[in-house]
N, C-alpha and C positions, 0 to 999 in steps of 0.2 A: 386379400388379407382385408378385412372386415375391420370398420373404424366407427367408433362412433362420438361426439361429441356433451361435453356435459359441462352445467356450469353449476358452480356452488356458492354464488352470491350475485342471486336474483339478476344474472344476465350481465355484469360486467365484464367476466371475461368466463372463458371460456375453456378447456381443457380437453385435449383428445385425447382418447382411449381406445387401446387397442381391443379387440375381443377374443383375434387370434393374432397368435404371434407368429407361425410360419406356415407358410403351406407345402402341405406334402411334395416332395419332387420326384419321380419312380424314373431313379436313372441309378444302373451298379456300380458301387463305388462313391456317389453320391457324399457329400456332407452326412445329410439327412438321412443315406438308408444304412450308414454305419449309427450314426446315435439310436436307431432303429435297431441294431441287436445285428442285423444284417454285414457279411464280413470284418465283421468285431475284430480280427487281428491279422490284418491283412500282411503288414509287416515281418510277424511273426512264419507266417504259413507260404509267402512267396520268393523264390531264392533270389528274386533280381534285389531285394531289401538288403539281402545278407552281403552283397559283394565286395563292400568295402568291411566287413567285420574283421580283416586283417590287421588295420587301421589302428583298432580299439583297444586302447589302455593306455600305461604313461610312460612317456617316451626322452630321453636326452636327446636333442635334436645336435649333430656337430657337423662343422664345415669340413671340406675332401680335405684338408689337414691333419684332422681328428681334434680338431679344438672346437670344445664346446659351445653355442652359439644360442641356445635356447632349450627351455623344456615343452611338451606338449601331453596337454591331459585332452583325449578322444573318448569319448563316449555316447552311448547310445540313447536316447533319453523323448519324449512325446510319444509313446507308444512305443516304443524300439524303431520309431520312421526315420527320428534324424538323426545324423551322427554331426555330434558338438565338437567343434574344434577349438581347445582353450590354449592359445600359444604365448609364452613368455619369452619375451627374450633376455639376453643378459644387459645391453644397454636400457631399459626401459621400453621396449619397445612391447609394445602386446597388439595381439588379434584374437579374432574370433571368426568361427564360419560355421555355417550350418550347410550340412551337404543330407540331398535325400533324392531318392528313386523318384523322378516323376510318371508313373505312371502310363498319364495317359500322353506323352512325349516317348516315355519307353526310353529314357536317356535319367542320368542324374543332372542336378542342378546344384551348383554351390555359391551361397553366397556368404564375402567375404567382408567382412570392417575391422579397421584397427585404428591404435589411437592418435593417428595422425589427420585422422579423418579421411581416409582414401576407403572408396567401395568398391567392389570388384565382383560380376557375375560371371559364372562358369554355367559351361552346362558339359556335360560328358559322358561319354563310353568309357564299359569294364571289357575289355580282352587280354587274352592270356596274361591272364596275372595282374593286369595293372592297367589302374584308372587313368586315362587319357583327356582332362580336361582343355578346353578352349573357352577365349575369352575376348572383347573389345572393351578397349576405357579410351576418353578425350583426356588425352593433356592441357593443359593451362593455355596452350596456343591453338586448343580446336583441332588439336591434330590427333589421329586414331593411331593405339598400342593395341596392338596381335597378341593374348599370350599364350602361351602353354604351357601346360604343370603337369607332368605323370606323377603318378605315385604307384610305386612297384614294389609290391611284399617279396623281396629275397626270399624269407624264409618267415619263420613265427617269430624272428627274436630284431628284425632288420628288416628296413624301410628306406627306400631312394626316391628323394623327392625332387625331385628336378623342372625352376621355373622358368623361359624362356620368353623373351620379349622380340617383337619383329616392331621399329620405326618405318618401313619399306614395302607395306604388304604380303610381308613372308617372302622374302630375297632374299635377306639375310636376318638369322635371330644371332641372339646377344642371351645366355643365361647370367640371369639377373639373383638364383638363389641356388645352392643345390644342398641339401640335407639328407645325415645321413641320420638314420631315426635307430639306437637301440634301445629296447624293451627293460624298461626299468622293474614291473609287472603289468600283468593282465588285468582286464578287469574282469 
């Protein structure tokens, strides 16, 4: 990047000016090559980016007993590269996630945040009609909590989400959320 300095007040202060804003990077799939028009729609053309399409839609979420616990709006955004989840529980709980296929890793990534300040990151793989996300967080005492979350597209009208946690390095698992998604309308 080239820069130059210029004074507009006879040398009392100087302003740094940029002559070039970025340097061309020759790397297929990089941000710069995408901006230049190459590989301009990777999320429409690559089947990996479409693996979570079964989740896109407007859903009512029920517990195993069939009682409604919330609603979930799942949409594609940012050039169809991101699946954005907007979950609203019936008792004021809210959470949002960004889900994206990372072509470099060959895996899915999810970034979750909620209105209680919880932030979770998952890495996942899609196989046999379901997504398996895994992640590790730390509790307030500094102990690791392992997470395992499965999204199973049972059919085009129903999805099962099961979220398990382990506090003993995976020896025992406890289900902390089981959501039965029923489609309200497709996107």
